N, C-alpha and C positions, 0 to 999 in steps of 0.2 A: 504494500500500500504506500502511496506517495502522500506527501503532506496535504496536497489539495483534496484528495479523496477523504482523508481523515477529517480535515476541516469541514467539508461539506456534510459528512456523516454526523459529526459533532453538532454542527449548526442545526441540522434537521432534527436530531434527537432531542435537542434542547429548545426547539421552537424559536430559534434566533434568525433574524434576517441578516443579510450580508452587512448591512449598516450597523446593526447591534453588535455583531461579532467584531467588526472593525473598531467600534468604539471601545469594546473591552480590551482589545489588543493594542490600541493606539495606532492603528493603521487607517488608511483610507478605504472606502468601499471598493474602489477600483483595484487596490492592491489585493484585497481579499479575493476579488474576482480573478485576478491574475494567478494568485496562489492556487485557487481551486481548479483553474484550467491547466495550470502547470506550464504555460507557454507565454513567453514575452510577446505581446502583440506587435511590438515594433520590429523585432528581429525574426519572430517565428521559432526561436530556439527555446529549448527547455530552460526553465528558470532554476536558479541555484540559490535558494535563500541563505542568508547568513546565520551564524549561530545566534546572533542577537535576535533575529526574527523568531527562531525556534524558542528562545528564552521568553520572549514576549507572549508567544502563543501558549507556552506551557503555563506561565503565570496567569494569563487570562482565563485559561480553561481549568485551572487548579490541577494541573498534571505535572508530574516530575519530568524534567527535561530528558533524563535517561530513559524513563518509561516511554516518552514520546518517540525518542530516537529508535528504541527497540521495536516499536510498532511498525516503523517505516521499513520499506524494502532497502536492500543493500544498494540498489541503483538510484536511490534518491540523492541527487547532487546537493552538496552543502558547501557553501563558501565559508571558509574560516576567516575570522576577522584578523586582518593583518595590516601592517603598515603599507603594503602595496595597494590597499583599498583607498588610501588617502590621495588627494589631488597632487599633481606634480607642481613643483615650484617653477615660476616663470623667471625670466631674466631679471626683472625688477626685484623679485624676492631674493634671488641669489646675490645681486649687487648689494642689497640692504644688509644681508647677513655678512657678506665679505667686509663691508665698511665697519660693522659692529665688531667683527672679529679682529680687524686691523687695529681698532682703538683698544680693544681688550689686550692684544699682544703688546702694544706699545706701553700700556699701563703696567702689565706684568713684568716687562723687561726693565722698567725704570724702578720697580719696587726693590728696596734694599731689605735684606734679611728674609727674603721669601724662602720658606721651608717646604719641602715635599717629603713626606714619610720620615720626618726627623732629620733630614739632611738638607743642606743648601740646595735650592732648586737649580738643576742644570738646564741648559737650553732645551735638551731633549725632553725632560720632564715637563717643562712649561709647554712645549709643543704638544705633548700628550694631553695635557689639561685642555689646551685650546681645541684639539681635535675632538675630544669628548664634548666640549661645550658646543662646537659647531654642529655635531650630530644632534644634540639636544635642541638647539635652536631650529634646525631644519624640521625636526619632528613636530615641535611646537607650532611652527608656521603652518605646516601641512594640516595639523589637527584644527587649528583656528580657521583655516580656509574651508575645511570640510564642515565645520560647525557654523560659521558665520556668513558664508557666501550664500546669498539667496538662490533657490533652486533654478530660477529662470536664467541666472548667469553662469550656472555650472556647465562645464563641457564634459558630459558623461558619455561613455561609449555604449 
């Protein structure tokens, strides 16, 4: 059984409309329809809901996520939530991060008595700190873009 079949059965057994189930899950009625059909109407390809989707469905239907996943067929595609799901940085974002990192490097290099792991910080350890900070800044920028960019401006595949 795929998630769409399960949702439809659950909805019918509990006398819920698509809109009522959508409200419980925090989805749109259109998304419930797509889930039930199992096909993306734009591409005609099978959908692959994220783990977040399964978690919301489980919460709304008062079902354990593990139980829900065990009910489904082994061929039910599931998209794992990963950093790859985040939007890409554009050239402006990268320039902004580069400028901030350059300022940070300048500040760290001028700092006297900077210690790393109980020893005076070497240029290599400072660069390691900067590299880690850059990765963190890139991830924060991507997450913010995903969270705060209005849907009408998103470029989704």
